[in-house]
N, C-alpha and C positions, 0 to 999 in steps of 0.2 A: 499462541494460536498458527497452526500451519497456514501459508500462504494461500492455498487452495480453498480454505475455509473464510477468507475475509468477503465483506459485502460492501456495497455502495454505503457509503455514510460511515464507516469505522474511521475512527481515528487511530492513527499508529505513530509510534515515535521512532525515529531514524536519527542517531548522530545528537539526540536533544531537540531535535525540532519536532513539532506535534504537525502530521500531514493528514489530511482529511482524504479518504479514497471517493474519486467521484466516478471513476470508471473501473472496472476490473474484467479481464477477459484471460482465456488460456489460448497460447498458439505456440506452436511449434515445440511442445514440450515445457514452456515457460507459463508463470503466471505474470502478465502484464498489469501492472498498477499505474492508473494515472491520477496524479494527486495533486493538492494544493497546500501550501504551506498555510497556517493558521497566522504566522507572524508575518511574513513578507507577501502573501498572496502571490507567490511563483509557483508555477506549474512544473511538475516533475514527471519523468516517465520510468518507472522503477520496475527491473526484471527480477523474478525469484523462481527457484526449483519449486514446484509444487508442494515439497514435504521441508521448505524452509520454514524456520521458527520466527515469527514478527511478534514483536510486542504491541499489542492493541489496548488502547487507553479507554476506548468507550464501544 
């Protein structure tokens, strides 16, 4: 799925970790995702180009 098609609640896979998207926005030509790891409960902010391909689990 392309980064700009994600929505809140989607679970994505990044380097083997499952991350739940809890906030999604586009700013300055990038997609910005606030995500929480299902394993460690750590929060991350990820930046992607709008057309970047992301592995979505749900």
